[in-house]
C-alpha positions in Angstrom: -16.0 4.7 25.1 -17.4 2.4 22.4 -18.4 3.8 19.0 -19.9 2.5 15.9 -20.2 3.9 12.4 -21.3 2.3 9.2 -21.1 2.9 5.5 -20.4 6.5 4.4 -20.2 7.5 8.1 -16.8 5.9 8.5 -14.3 8.8 8.8 -10.5 8.6 8.8 -10.3 9.1 12.6 -12.6 6.2 13.3 -10.8 4.1 10.7 -7.4 4.7 12.4 -8.8 4.3 15.9 -10.2 0.9 15.0 -7.0 -0.2 13.2 -5.1 0.7 16.4 -6.9 -2.1 18.2 -4.8 -4.6 16.2 -1.5 -5.4 17.8 1.1 -5.6 15.1 4.8 -6.4 14.9 7.0 -3.5 13.8 8.5 -3.7 10.4 10.9 -1.6 8.4 10.6 -1.7 4.7 13.9 -0.8 3.1 15.3 -0.4 -0.4 18.2 1.4 -2.1 18.4 4.0 -4.8 20.8 6.2 -6.6 20.5 8.5 -3.5 21.5 5.7 -1.2 19.5 3.4 1.2 16.0 4.4 2.0 13.2 3.0 4.2 10.0 3.6 6.1 8.0 2.1 9.0 5.8 -0.5 7.2 3.1 -1.5 9.6 1.0 -2.8 6.8 3.6 -5.3 5.5 2.1 -8.9 5.3 2.5 -12.2 3.5 0.2 -12.9 0.6 1.0 -16.6 0.1 3.7 -19.2 0.7 3.3 -20.8 -2.7 4.9 -18.9 -4.3 6.4 -17.0 -1.4 5.0 -13.5 -1.7 4.9 -10.4 0.5 2.8 -7.2 0.2 3.5 -3.6 1.4 1.5 -0.4 1.2 3.5 2.7 0.4 2.0 6.2 0.8 2.5 8.3 -2.3 4.4 10.9 -0.2 6.9 8.4 1.1 10.4 9.2 -0.2 11.4 5.5 -0.3 8.7 4.8 -3.0 11.0 6.2 -5.6 13.7 3.7 -4.6 11.4 0.8 -4.7 10.2 1.8 -8.2 13.8 2.6 -9.4 15.4 -0.7 -8.3 12.4 -2.9 -8.2 13.2 -4.5 -4.8 12.5 -4.1 -1.1 13.2 -5.9 2.2 10.7 -6.4 5.1 12.6 -6.4 8.4 10.9 -7.5 11.6 12.2 -5.4 14.5 13.1 -6.9 17.9 12.1 -5.3 21.2 14.4 -2.5 22.1 14.2 -0.9 18.7 11.4 1.7 19.3 13.8 4.6 18.5 14.8 3.0 15.2 11.1 2.4 14.4 10.2 6.0 15.3 13.1 7.3 13.1 11.8 5.3 10.1 8.2 6.5 11.0 9.3 10.1 10.5 10.0 11.0 14.1 13.8 11.2 13.9 16.9 10.8 11.8 16.9 7.6 9.7 20.2 5.8 10.0 21.8 3.0 8.0 24.9 2.5 10.3 27.7 0.5 8.9 27.8 -3.0 10.2 24.1 -3.1 11.1 22.8 -3.4 7.5 23.8 -5.8 4.7 22.0 -6.9 1.5 20.7 -10.5 0.9 19.8 -11.4 -2.6 18.2 -8.3 -4.2 20.5 -5.6 -2.9 18.0 -4.1 -0.5 19.5 -3.2 2.9 18.5 -5.8 5.6 18.8 -5.0 9.3 21.3 -7.3 10.9 19.5 -7.4 14.3 16.0 -8.1 12.7 14.1 -11.1 14.0 13.3 -12.0 10.4 13.8 -10.5 6.9 12.0 -11.1 3.6 14.1 -9.9 0.7 11.7 -9.3 -2.3 11.7 -8.4 -6.0 8.8 -6.2 -7.1 6.3 -8.2 -9.2 3.5 -5.7 -9.4 2.6 -2.2 -8.2 -1.1 -1.2 -7.9 -2.3 2.4 -7.2 -5.2 2.6 -4.8 -6.4 5.8 -3.1 -3.4 7.6 -1.5 -1.1 4.6 -1.6 0.6 2.1 -3.8 0.3 -1.6 -3.0 3.5 -3.3 -3.9 3.6 -7.1 -4.3 7.0 -8.7 -4.0 8.3 -12.2 -4.8 10.4 -13.4 -1.9 14.0 -14.0 -3.1 15.7 -14.7 0.2 14.8 -15.0 3.9 16.6 -14.8 7.2 15.2 -15.7 10.6 17.0 -15.3 13.9 14.9 -17.8 15.9 15.4 -15.9 19.1 14.4 -12.6 20.7 11.1 -10.8 21.4 9.3 -8.6 18.8 8.6 -4.9 19.0 4.8 -4.5 19.0 2.7 -1.5 18.1 -0.7 -1.3 19.8 -3.1 1.7 20.3 -0.5 4.1 19.1 2.3 2.9 21.4 5.3 0.6 21.4 5.0 -2.5 23.7 8.4 -3.9 24.3 7.8 -6.3 27.1 
């Protein structure tokens, strides 16, 4: 059923429903801290520019990994392959997060990078901007890794599409 709202009438439910119409690749944003590795499902991760190579992530103020990003001033953006819906759900708060030995290794900054990721951007924090209930984190890309094979895990209308 179509709907339309404008201006002050746009509520959070309509905002999220509309955003759900965008198919997006699943990303894990990871970092480390004095408490160990941390991460979250970062569906808002995106590139800003290639010159200089820069990424951006939005981190909810309630996300525990925010403290690790602020503490160590780095993060990695990991693009998940198809078949990793359980891992994505765990990092999205619907299960136990796991940093299994052998599946994670740092690149340049020390942030944990998922070994089976289709691609990874390893970033040093350049700037953190507070906006509403989130922090926007801008990161300078310090290392990259691309597998060149495999299919992505896609999120669309609140569901994982793996085929």
